[in-house]
C-alpha positions in Angstrom: -126.6 8.3 35.3 -122.4 8.2 34.9 -122.7 4.5 34.1 -125.4 5.4 31.2 -122.9 8.1 29.9 -119.6 5.8 30.1 -122.3 3.4 28.0 -122.7 5.9 25.6 -119.2 7.1 25.3 -118.1 3.3 24.3 -120.6 3.4 21.8 -119.0 6.7 20.7 -115.5 5.0 20.3 -117.2 2.9 17.5 -118.3 5.7 15.5 -114.8 7.2 15.8 -113.5 4.4 14.6 -115.9 4.9 11.7 -114.8 8.5 11.1 -111.0 7.4 11.3 -111.7 4.7 8.4 -113.6 7.1 6.6 -110.8 9.6 6.3 -108.3 6.8 5.7 -110.3 5.2 2.9 -107.1 3.1 2.2 -106.5 1.4 5.7 -110.4 1.0 5.4 -109.5 -0.9 2.0 -106.6 -2.8 3.5 -108.3 -3.8 6.7 -111.3 -5.3 4.4 -109.0 -8.2 3.0 -108.8 -10.9 5.9 -112.9 -9.8 6.7 -114.0 -10.8 3.1 -111.6 -14.2 3.4 -113.6 -14.8 7.1 -117.0 -14.1 6.0 -116.4 -16.6 2.7 -115.5 -18.9 5.3 -118.4 -18.3 7.4 -121.5 -18.5 4.6 -119.8 -21.8 3.6 -120.4 -23.1 6.9 -123.9 -21.6 7.5 -125.1 -22.8 3.7 -123.6 -26.6 4.7 -125.5 -26.2 8.5 -128.6 -25.1 6.9 -128.6 -27.8 4.6 -128.0 -30.6 7.1 -129.8 -29.3 9.9 -133.1 -31.3 9.5 -130.6 -34.6 9.4 -128.9 -33.3 12.2 -132.1 -32.9 14.0 -133.1 -36.1 13.3 -130.1 -37.6 14.5 -130.1 -35.7 18.2 -133.9 -36.9 18.7 -134.2 -40.4 18.0 -136.7 -40.7 21.2 -138.9 -38.9 19.0 -138.9 -41.6 16.2 -142.3 -43.1 17.8 -144.3 -40.2 17.9 -147.2 -38.8 15.7 -145.8 -37.3 11.9 -147.1 -34.3 12.6 -145.3 -33.4 16.3 -142.4 -35.2 15.1 -142.1 -33.2 12.0 -142.6 -30.0 13.8 -140.3 -31.0 16.9 -137.2 -31.5 14.6 -138.4 -28.7 11.9 -138.0 -26.3 16.1 -134.7 -27.9 16.6 -133.5 -27.7 13.4 -134.2 -24.1 13.4 -132.7 -23.7 16.8 -129.2 -25.4 15.4 -128.7 -23.1 12.9 -129.6 -20.3 15.2 -127.0 -21.4 17.3 -124.6 -21.8 14.5 -125.5 -18.2 13.6 -124.9 -16.6 17.1 -121.6 -18.4 17.3 -120.4 -17.2 13.8 -121.4 -13.7 15.4 -119.4 -14.2 18.4 -116.4 -15.7 17.0 -116.7 -13.6 13.6 -114.1 -11.2 15.2 -111.6 -13.6 16.8 -111.3 -16.0 13.7 -111.2 -12.6 11.5 -108.4 -11.2 13.9 -106.6 -14.6 13.7 -107.0 -14.5 9.9 -105.9 -11.0 9.3 -102.9 -10.8 12.1 -100.9 -8.9 10.3 -103.1 -6.6 8.8 -104.7 -5.3 12.0 -101.4 -5.5 13.8 -100.8 -2.5 11.1 -103.9 -0.8 10.8 -104.0 -0.6 15.3 -100.9 0.9 15.0 -101.4 3.5 12.7 -104.2 4.3 15.0 -102.6 4.2 18.0 -99.2 5.7 17.1 -97.4 4.5 20.4 -94.1 6.6 21.0 -91.5 3.9 21.6 -93.2 1.0 20.7 -91.5 -1.8 18.6 -93.8 -4.2 16.4 -93.2 -7.6 16.6 -93.3 -10.0 13.5 -96.8 -11.3 13.3 -95.9 -14.9 13.1 -93.8 -14.3 16.8 -97.5 -13.0 17.9 -99.6 -15.5 16.3 -99.5 -18.4 19.1 -100.0 -15.8 21.9 -103.1 -15.0 19.8 -104.6 -18.1 19.4 -104.2 -19.5 22.8 -105.3 -15.8 24.1 -108.6 -16.4 21.1 -109.1 -19.5 22.7 -109.1 -18.6 26.2 -111.9 -15.7 25.1 -113.7 -18.6 23.6 -113.8 -20.7 26.8 -115.2 -18.3 28.5 -117.9 -17.1 25.9 -119.3 -20.8 25.7 -119.3 -20.8 29.5 -121.8 -18.0 29.5 -123.5 -18.9 26.1 -124.5 -22.0 26.6 -126.7 -21.6 29.6 -128.0 -18.3 28.1 -128.8 -20.5 25.0 -130.6 -23.0 27.2 -132.9 -20.8 28.8 -133.4 -19.4 25.8 -136.2 -22.3 25.4 -138.0 -21.0 28.7 -140.8 -19.0 28.1 -141.1 -15.3 28.6 -137.6 -15.3 30.1 -135.9 -16.6 26.9 -137.4 -13.9 24.7 -136.8 -10.9 27.2 -134.2 -11.1 29.6 -131.8 -13.9 27.7 -131.0 -11.9 24.6 -130.6 -8.4 26.5 -128.0 -11.0 28.7 -126.5 -12.3 25.7 -125.7 -9.3 23.6 -123.9 -8.0 26.6 -121.9 -11.0 27.1 -121.1 -11.0 23.5 -120.3 -7.5 23.5 -117.9 -7.6 26.4 -116.1 -10.2 24.5 -116.1 -8.3 21.3 -114.5 -5.8 23.0 -111.8 -8.1 25.1 -110.7 -9.2 21.4 -110.7 -6.0 19.4 -108.6 -4.3 22.3 -106.3 -6.8 22.5 -104.0 -5.2 19.7 -103.6 -2.0 21.5 -103.0 -3.8 24.8 -100.4 -5.7 23.7 -98.7 -3.1 22.2 -98.5 -1.5 26.0 -97.1 -4.8 27.4 -100.3 -5.5 29.2 -100.9 -9.7 29.6 -104.1 -11.1 29.4 -105.1 -11.0 32.9 -104.2 -7.4 33.4 -106.3 -7.0 30.0 -109.3 -8.5 31.6 -109.0 -6.6 35.1 -108.8 -3.2 32.9 -112.3 -3.9 31.1 -113.7 -4.8 34.0 -112.9 -1.9 35.8 -114.0 0.1 32.8 -117.2 -2.2 32.3 -119.5 0.3 31.2 -118.0 2.0 28.5 -116.5 -1.6 27.5 -120.0 -2.6 27.3 -121.1 0.1 25.1 -118.5 -0.6 22.4 -118.9 -4.0 22.4 -123.2 -4.5 22.4 -122.9 -1.7 19.6 -120.5 -3.7 17.6 -122.2 -7.2 17.9 -125.9 -5.7 17.3 -124.1 -4.2 14.0 -122.5 -7.3 13.2 -125.8 -9.1 13.3 -126.7 -7.7 10.2 -125.5 -9.7 7.3 -122.6 -8.0 5.7 -122.3 -5.1 7.8 -119.7 -7.2 10.1 -117.3 -7.6 7.0 -117.7 -3.8 6.2 -117.5 -2.3 9.7 -114.2 -4.6 10.7 -111.7 -2.2 10.1 -113.9 0.8 12.0 -114.0 -1.9 15.0 -110.8 -2.0 15.2 -109.8 1.5 14.6 -112.4 2.8 17.6 -111.0 -0.3 20.0 -107.7 1.9 19.4 -109.0 4.5 19.7 -110.7 3.5 23.1 -107.7 2.1 24.6 -105.2 5.5 24.0 -108.1 7.8 25.5 -110.1 6.0 28.0 -108.8 2.6 29.1 -105.1 2.9 29.3 -104.2 6.6 28.6 -100.8 7.8 28.9 -99.6 3.9 29.3 -96.4 3.9 27.7 -94.9 1.1 25.2 -92.6 -1.2 27.5 -89.0 -0.5 27.5 -87.2 -2.5 24.2 -83.6 -3.1 24.1 -82.0 -2.6 19.9 -82.4 -5.8 18.0 -79.7 -7.9 18.7 -78.8 -6.6 22.2 -79.1 -8.8 25.4 -80.2 -7.6 28.7 -76.7 -7.4 30.7 -75.9 -10.4 32.8 -73.0 -11.3 35.2 -70.1 -13.4 33.8 -70.6 -17.3 34.6 -69.7 -18.1 38.1 -70.0 -14.4 39.3 -72.2 -13.4 42.2 -73.6 -10.2 43.5 -71.4 -8.7 45.4 -71.9 -9.1 49.1 -73.0 -6.9 52.1 -70.4 -5.0 53.8 -70.4 -5.6 57.7 -73.0 -4.1 59.2 -74.7 -4.0 55.7 -78.1 -5.9 55.2 -78.7 -7.5 51.9 -79.9 -4.9 49.2 -83.3 -4.5 49.1 -85.4 -2.2 46.6 -87.0 0.8 48.8 -89.5 3.6 48.1 -88.6 6.1 45.9 -87.2 9.3 47.5 -87.8 12.7 45.7 -84.0 13.5 44.1 -84.6 17.2 45.0 -84.8 16.4 49.0 -81.3 17.5 50.8 -79.5 14.3 51.7 -79.5 13.5 55.4 -76.2 12.0 56.2 -76.2 9.9 59.2 -73.9 10.7 62.1 -71.3 7.7 63.5 -72.2 5.9 66.4 -70.4 6.9 69.5 -67.2 4.8 70.2 -67.6 2.4 72.9 -64.5 2.4 75.5 -63.7 -1.1 76.8 -62.6 -1.2 80.5 -59.7 -3.1 81.2 -60.7 -6.2 83.5 
């Protein structure tokens, strides 16, 4: 029951994002710009795939050339439909990542507006873009690692029409959450491995949020209009559920470098009887300081 409640809570964060953009329509229109650009690119690619699916199916199935015409046509038509559906599923899975890459400066500002983090210093988008591309490619690799076997299992009777779609929605939803929460987590200085670990530890809300977004993104045009709400909801989920109280990493003023020792100078050596410095457990500053009494004098006997 607790997992179901957390799953429903993850779904609720998406609707909180919808409410936020409804109260801030200017930011919703601002977030539509990259989503419209990505939608136009994907639409063109899917139209091209639909027109070429028959030829591509024939190229991939040369072994069917000697079959009877009826069976060959039926088989290749089925392969063409599966190729188009596979392309559509890949488009749904990668739409968020591509839209976030295209709209990096847009969604960075939108996420920061939703998640106003004290002390956070926003980096220019051209500095964060290479890291975002690398993280998106790593995430895409994980998606394909799960999606390709699920695509093959989709041809299995009964299993492919019942269990596989549910697993596919869960896998795609989880990685959609990974992509959408990246902006808010990076603002807290969390690297990719820590972000994955945090989402795995909060799997139920992460799945609830991502599965809701994934199912909505399956509806044509909904992905475009819901993208700003998804970014806003992800920022709210990170602030309230995933990393509450997580502060921004300490930053230095622009142009100021961290202090360093002069060239050639080594750290001070420990004095006689002192061990090299090693960080120990933090003590309560209000606790009284315990002074260590000196050792008793050693009397030497003359021989």
